[in-house]
Every structure is written in structure tokens, then in C-alpha cells.
C-alpha positions, -999 to +999 in steps of 0.1 A: +000+000+000+014+034-009+003+064+011+013+100+007+028+119+036+003+138+057+006+166+083+032+163+109+007+152+136-011+120+125-046+114+140-057+078+148-086+061+164-085+029+184-119+012+184-119-018+208-144-029+235-116-036+259-102-005+278-072-026+287-064-035+251-070+002+240-047+015+267-020-011+258-021-003+221-022+034+228+010+031+249+027+011+222+018+036+196+028+066+217+061+050+225+070+042+188+051+071+172+052+101+195+039+125+168+003+111+169-030+122+184-050+093+196-088+090+201-104+060+217-138+044+213-154+013+229-181+008+204-192+018+169-215+046+180-187+064+199-164+058+169-189+072+145-193+103+166-155+109+166-151+102+129-180+126+120-163+154+139-127+150+127-110+129+101-083+104+111-054+090+092-057+055+106-082+033+125-072+003+146-103-018+153-116-051+166-144-066+146-161-079+178-180-048+190-207-045+215-241-047+197-225-044+163-205-066+140-174-046+131-170-059+096-199-039+081-187-009+102-154-010+082-174+001+051-190+029+072-155+040+082-144+041+046-174+062+037-167+087+065-129+089+060-121+073+026-083+078+029-079+063+064-058+032+067-079+005+085-061-021+106-083-049+120-068-064+152-090-094+161-091-126+182-115-139+155-087-153+133-103-171+104-099-168+067-136-158+064-132-129+088-100-117+071-115-119+036-147-101+046-127-074+064-105-068+033-135-068+010-151-041+032-120-019+029-096-030+057-059-026+047-046-051+073-060-079+093-039-090+123-046-117+148-044-105+184-035-141+194-010-152+167+007-122+152+041-114+164+048-080+180+073-071+153+046-075+126+023-053+147+050-026+150+056-027+112+019-023+105+016+006+130+045+022+113+029+017+078-006+029+089+006+060+107+037+071+087+025+058+053+058+040+046+056+009+026+068-022+044+085-053+029 
């Protein structure tokens, strides 16, 4: 994926029902990418409110959302912020979920359980900085 450089402060949204996971991911991102502004949401409604108020450069989301399947919400995110990089981080690690997520517009699908930390760091870098990874 090739992305153009954006403003010096990137804006991202972490959408995950777990406050612990959101906080952990936020800490990782802030440590490795100190130039980002991070919003958090625990459900699709909160996320949609944030996205309708200000555009973001990247969205990190779990597809298991309270009261909502996150896969259709990927399409909604793409309509609200078409240029945003969407990274699905999910415990639902199956080919069907991955394929459906990509078809709806996700740029990456990473298993929370099986993906290595280095792969996640590479994807964070790609999503936020817009650098192409090998």
C-alpha cells in the first residue's frame, strides 16, 4: 500500500471494546510514534461520533464490537474517512473474517493471538507514517 505523507501530527482512532487493550495499544503507539494524536472508542457509536467530527489517518479496530459486527462498520468508516488506513486487530482469526474485512475496505488484518509483536509494529508504522513495508 502506498500512502502519501500527511501533516506532521497524525490522527488515529483505536476502536476496541476492551479498555485494557485500547490502553496497551495506545502506549505502544505513543512509544513508537510520538507524533500522533489518539482518540479511543469502545463501540461503533462512539467511533462514528468521533469520525464525523474530525478525520483520522488510521483506525485500529476489533471486529467484535458490543451490539455491532465490526465488519460492516469497516465500510462505514471508509465512507466517513475514505483515505484512512484501517487495521483490524481481532481474536477472530479465520480466513472468512479476514476476507470479509478486506472486502469491506480493511488494509490489514492482524490476529491478536497469533501475530508477532514485530509484525504489529511494522503495521503501526505503515498505517501511521505511510511508509511501505516489505
